[in-house]
Residue, then its C-alpha position, 0 to 999 in steps of 0.5 A: x653276243x657270242x657268250x649267248x650263242x655259246x650258252x644257248x648251244x650249251x643249254x641245247x646240248x644238255x637238253x638234247x643229252x638229258x631227253x635222250x637218256x630218259x626217253x631211251x630208258x623209259x621202260x625201265x624208268x616207268x615199268x608196266x605190267x602190260x608184259x605180264x602174262x597171266x593166261x597159263x600161270x603153272x604152280x610148278x613153274x611161276x608160283x614155286x618160283x615166286x614163293x621160293x624167291x620171296x617166301x621160303x626164307x621164312x616159311x620153310x621146313x627146318x625153321x619156320x617161324x610162323x608154323x606155315x611151311x611153304x615147301x609143299x603143294x598141299x600146304x600152299x594150295x590150302x592157304x590159297x583156297x581157304x576162306x578165313x581171310x577175305x581173299x584167301x590166306x595167300x592172296x590176302x597176305x601178299x596183297x596187304x588186305x583182307x585181314x591176313x598178316x601183310x607178307x613178306x614181313x618187314x619188307x617190300x610188297x611183291x611185284x604187281x606181276x608176281x602178285x597177278x600171277x598168283x591171283x590168276x593161279x588162285x582164281x583158276x582153283x590153284x591147280x597142281x600144274 
């Protein structure tokens, strides 16, 4: 009888411990895009930062493998607004749809929030703000 009680309390403690670990870190375990603010996306802040972090190691001025240099606004806005691919070259590439080569090449897709910010900026006409 005593053995069953010890087992029960051990099981209960383990259950409480694991429940607490998962519950307290739910936002880290299951991230959400609800905190992704796309209402005032600016090229000079959000878009440039996303491209710097994810694209410019390959698409730079000195050793651009593809010939696409993502260091100046004119090139980036041209890729964002062109109609060569379904959603423009920039969005088609980062969303992995619409016919453009999927980017970043041989890497995971960008975070949903980053894609949403770029899409919001493109839908606003890709302003130089």
